[in-house]
Z-matrix of the N, CA and C atoms (Angstrom, degrees):
N
C 1 1.434
C 2 1.525 1 109.92
N 3 1.297 2 115.95 1 -46.48
C 4 1.463 3 120.24 2 -177.78
C 5 1.528 4 110.48 3 -60.49
N 6 1.330 5 116.86 4 -40.80
C 7 1.457 6 120.77 5 -179.30
C 8 1.528 7 111.42 6 -65.42
N 9 1.330 8 117.20 7 -41.14
C 10 1.463 9 120.86 8 -176.89
C 11 1.522 10 113.43 9 -76.37
N 12 1.328 11 116.91 10 -42.04
C 13 1.458 12 120.17 11 -170.46
C 14 1.526 13 114.33 12 -112.52
N 15 1.308 14 118.54 13 -11.47
C 16 1.445 15 121.51 14 172.39
C 17 1.524 16 115.86 15 93.24
N 18 1.310 17 113.22 16 161.55
C 19 1.459 18 122.47 17 -178.79
C 20 1.528 19 111.60 18 -63.27
N 21 1.329 20 116.76 19 -40.04
C 22 1.467 21 120.18 20 -178.03
C 23 1.527 22 111.75 21 -63.65
N 24 1.325 23 116.64 22 -36.52
C 25 1.471 24 120.67 23 176.40
C 26 1.516 25 110.25 24 -62.50
N 27 1.323 26 116.22 25 -47.77
C 28 1.464 27 120.24 26 -179.99
C 29 1.524 28 110.54 27 -61.55
N 30 1.311 29 116.67 28 -45.75
C 31 1.461 30 121.63 29 -178.97
C 32 1.529 31 111.44 30 -60.94
N 33 1.324 32 117.49 31 -48.12
C 34 1.461 33 122.08 32 -179.43
C 35 1.537 34 110.68 33 -65.45
N 36 1.334 35 116.55 34 -42.85
C 37 1.461 36 120.49 35 179.38
C 38 1.517 37 112.52 36 -62.79
N 39 1.320 38 116.84 37 -44.33
C 40 1.468 39 120.65 38 178.83
C 41 1.530 40 111.35 39 -65.34
N 42 1.327 41 116.19 40 -40.30
C 43 1.466 42 120.38 41 179.99
C 44 1.532 43 110.81 42 -59.69
N 45 1.315 44 116.45 43 -49.03
C 46 1.472 45 118.93 44 -178.26
C 47 1.525 46 111.88 45 -72.69
N 48 1.326 47 116.23 46 -34.23
C 49 1.469 48 119.95 47 178.90
C 50 1.532 49 110.86 48 -62.10
N 51 1.317 50 116.49 49 -49.50
C 52 1.470 51 119.28 50 -179.04
C 53 1.523 52 112.50 51 -68.53
N 54 1.316 53 117.22 52 -33.67
C 55 1.462 54 119.57 53 177.57
C 56 1.528 55 111.10 54 -67.52
N 57 1.297 56 116.41 55 -39.73
C 58 1.466 57 121.34 56 -176.02
C 59 1.525 58 113.05 57 -79.58
N 60 1.324 59 116.88 58 -36.45
C 61 1.468 60 120.20 59 -170.90
C 62 1.530 61 114.60 60 -114.84
N 63 1.317 62 118.66 61 14.48
C 64 1.463 63 118.71 62 -179.80
C 65 1.529 64 109.93 63 -60.47
N 66 1.304 65 115.16 64 133.80
C 67 1.463 66 124.09 65 179.07
C 68 1.534 67 112.72 66 63.45
N 69 1.320 68 117.21 67 28.67
C 70 1.467 69 122.18 68 177.45
C 71 1.523 70 109.26 69 -129.20
N 72 1.306 71 116.15 70 159.10
C 73 1.456 72 121.58 71 172.76
C 74 1.523 73 108.48 72 -82.61
N 75 1.317 74 115.56 73 140.80
C 76 1.465 75 119.86 74 -179.89
C 77 1.517 76 109.97 75 -136.37
N 78 1.305 77 114.34 76 174.43
C 79 1.456 78 122.58 77 175.61
C 80 1.520 79 108.19 78 -124.61
N 81 1.311 80 116.45 79 167.51
C 82 1.459 81 121.69 80 179.48
C 83 1.526 82 110.93 81 -54.15
N 84 1.317 83 117.22 82 -41.32
C 85 1.464 84 120.73 83 -177.04
C 86 1.531 85 111.73 84 -61.57
N 87 1.331 86 117.52 85 -33.27
C 88 1.466 87 120.55 86 176.72
C 89 1.526 88 110.59 87 -61.71
N 90 1.324 89 116.16 88 -44.01
C 91 1.463 90 121.87 89 179.80
C 92 1.530 91 110.82 90 -65.85
N 93 1.320 92 116.56 91 -45.83
C 94 1.462 93 121.04 92 -179.94
C 95 1.531 94 110.57 93 -62.52
N 96 1.315 95 116.96 94 -41.10
C 97 1.467 96 120.21 95 179.10
C 98 1.529 97 111.83 96 -60.99
N 99 1.326 98 116.81 97 -41.35
C 100 1.465 99 119.55 98 178.87
C 101 1.522 100 111.53 99 -69.14
N 102 1.325 101 117.50 100 -36.64
C 103 1.460 102 119.89 101 174.95
C 104 1.525 103 110.57 102 -64.08
N 105 1.330 104 116.44 103 -40.22
C 106 1.462 105 120.67 104 179.38
C 107 1.526 106 110.73 105 -64.73
N 108 1.320 107 117.30 106 -41.22
C 109 1.465 108 120.47 107 176.82
C 110 1.526 109 110.11 108 -63.92
N 111 1.336 110 116.22 109 -40.67
C 112 1.462 111 120.29 110 177.44
C 113 1.519 112 111.82 111 -63.05
N 114 1.329 113 117.09 112 -40.27
C 115 1.467 114 121.21 113 178.72
C 116 1.521 115 110.72 114 -62.63
N 117 1.331 116 116.57 115 -39.71
C 118 1.462 117 119.59 116 178.37
C 119 1.526 118 110.63 117 -69.84
N 120 1.322 119 116.93 118 -40.19
C 121 1.465 120 121.33 119 -179.52
C 122 1.526 121 111.75 120 -59.92
N 123 1.325 122 117.14 121 -42.59
C 124 1.469 123 120.09 122 -177.69
C 125 1.528 124 112.71 123 -88.38
N 126 1.331 125 117.04 124 -1.18
C 127 1.457 126 120.65 125 176.87
C 128 1.509 127 115.71 126 84.79
N 129 1.330 128 118.05 127 16.59
C 130 1.464 129 120.78 128 179.07
C 131 1.526 130 111.76 129 -76.79
N 132 1.324 131 117.22 130 -25.36
C 133 1.468 132 123.05 131 176.09
C 134 1.519 133 108.64 132 -137.09
N 135 1.324 134 116.32 133 155.45
C 136 1.464 135 120.70 134 176.36
C 137 1.519 136 110.81 135 -87.37
N 138 1.332 137 115.66 136 -30.55
C 139 1.456 138 121.38 137 -176.35
C 140 1.529 139 108.59 138 -131.87
N 141 1.318 140 116.36 139 131.27
C 142 1.466 141 120.98 140 -179.30
C 143 1.524 142 111.88 141 -58.22
N 144 1.324 143 116.82 142 -30.73
C 145 1.465 144 120.81 143 -177.16
C 146 1.525 145 111.80 144 -61.07
N 147 1.332 146 116.95 145 -28.41
C 148 1.470 147 120.79 146 178.80
C 149 1.529 148 110.82 147 -57.37
N 150 1.317 149 116.58 148 -46.94
C 151 1.456 150 120.02 149 -179.44
C 152 1.527 151 111.40 150 -71.71
N 153 1.309 152 117.25 151 -36.87
C 154 1.462 153 120.85 152 178.45
C 155 1.527 154 109.67 153 -62.83
N 156 1.321 155 116.88 154 -43.55
C 157 1.469 156 120.38 155 177.47
C 158 1.526 157 110.96 156 -62.60
N 159 1.339 158 116.34 157 -43.53
C 160 1.462 159 120.15 158 179.09
C 161 1.527 160 110.87 159 -60.11
N 162 1.334 161 116.93 160 -42.75
C 163 1.467 162 119.75 161 -177.83
C 164 1.529 163 111.01 162 -67.01
N 165 1.327 164 117.37 163 -35.43
C 166 1.461 165 119.71 164 176.98
C 167 1.524 166 110.89 165 -63.05
N 168 1.319 167 115.98 166 -43.53
C 169 1.467 168 120.17 167 179.12
C 170 1.528 169 110.49 168 -66.40
N 171 1.307 170 117.07 169 -45.56
C 172 1.463 171 122.10 170 -174.78
C 173 1.535 172 112.42 171 -71.96
N 174 1.328 173 117.19 172 -43.78
C 175 1.457 174 120.58 173 -171.60
C 176 1.530 175 114.46 174 -95.79
N 177 1.313 176 117.69 175 -23.61
C 178 1.464 177 119.96 176 -173.19
C 179 1.525 178 113.96 177 -112.31
N 180 1.314 179 117.43 178 6.71
C 181 1.453 180 121.32 179 178.86
C 182 1.522 181 108.92 180 -108.50
N 183 1.312 182 115.49 181 127.03
C 184 1.464 183 120.40 182 -179.35
C 185 1.525 184 110.54 183 -76.38
N 186 1.316 185 114.96 184 155.10
C 187 1.452 186 120.53 185 174.03
C 188 1.517 187 112.93 186 100.91
N 189 1.309 188 113.84 187 177.09
C 190 1.463 189 120.81 188 -179.57
C 191 1.519 190 110.16 189 -80.25
N 192 1.301 191 115.11 190 150.94
C 193 1.459 192 120.39 191 176.44
C 194 1.524 193 109.35 192 -70.48
N 195 1.305 194 116.72 193 141.58
C 196 1.455 195 122.68 194 177.83
C 197 1.526 196 107.56 195 -93.94
N 198 1.306 197 116.10 196 116.25
C 199 1.459 198 121.17 197 -178.04
C 200 1.518 199 108.67 198 -114.76
N 201 1.317 200 115.43 199 131.31
C 202 1.455 201 120.67 200 178.77
C 203 1.522 202 109.24 201 -123.45
N 204 1.306 203 116.08 202 142.47
C 205 1.454 204 122.26 203 177.33
C 206 1.525 205 107.84 204 -108.09
N 207 1.330 206 116.24 205 121.74
C 208 1.459 207 121.53 206 177.91
C 209 1.526 208 107.88 207 -114.44
N 210 1.317 209 115.84 208 132.99
C 211 1.455 210 119.33 209 -179.86
C 212 1.526 211 110.62 210 -138.33
N 213 1.317 212 114.83 211 156.06
C 214 1.462 213 121.87 212 177.15
C 215 1.524 214 107.97 213 -130.55
N 216 1.316 215 114.48 214 144.43
C 217 1.456 216 119.44 215 175.69
C 218 1.519 217 108.89 216 -117.23
N 219 1.292 218 115.43 217 148.03
C 220 1.457 219 121.49 218 178.65
C 221 1.514 220 110.92 219 -81.80
N 222 1.327 221 115.88 220 178.78
C 223 1.467 222 121.61 221 178.69
C 224 1.520 223 111.95 222 -62.09
N 225 1.339 224 115.82 223 -25.59
C 226 1.462 225 119.87 224 179.84
C 227 1.526 226 112.47 225 -83.03
N 228 1.350 227 116.24 226 0.96
C 229 1.468 228 120.02 227 178.66
C 230 1.515 229 113.89 228 84.58
N 231 1.324 230 117.15 229 0.11
C 232 1.469 231 121.04 230 179.90
C 233 1.523 232 109.76 231 -89.46
N 234 1.288 233 114.40 232 150.36
C 235 1.451 234 121.26 233 178.43
C 236 1.525 235 110.20 234 -64.69
N 237 1.347 236 116.87 235 125.98
C 238 1.461 237 119.07 236 -178.32
C 239 1.523 238 112.45 237 -106.79
N 240 1.330 239 117.76 238 -27.08
C 241 1.470 240 119.58 239 176.64
C 242 1.527 241 109.95 240 -159.00
N 243 1.330 242 114.18 241 152.44
C 244 1.467 243 122.16 242 177.18
C 245 1.512 244 107.96 243 -138.99
N 246 1.331 245 116.64 244 133.92
C 247 1.454 246 121.85 245 175.83
C 248 1.522 247 108.73 246 -131.66
N 249 1.315 248 114.88 247 138.44
C 250 1.461 249 121.08 248 173.93
C 251 1.508 250 106.78 249 -105.15
N 252 1.297 251 116.91 250 124.56
C 253 1.470 252 121.73 251 179.33
C 254 1.495 253 109.25 252 -118.99
């Protein structure tokens, strides 16, 4: 999460989460919602739903993550771009 959305997202999400839910019972979705609001506040996402969808895939899907490496080479045969998906 920190790598994808940044330290500021985590900091803002934790700040609002603890302020809102201190001394209360919560669920995972409460935490994810506050992180999503924090991500939108700091500009890491345009829509909170993006982070909520990501968390559902990451946290609620069984099995190993599927990672693919995509690369492009230029006309000179040198690597021009690499993306990890």
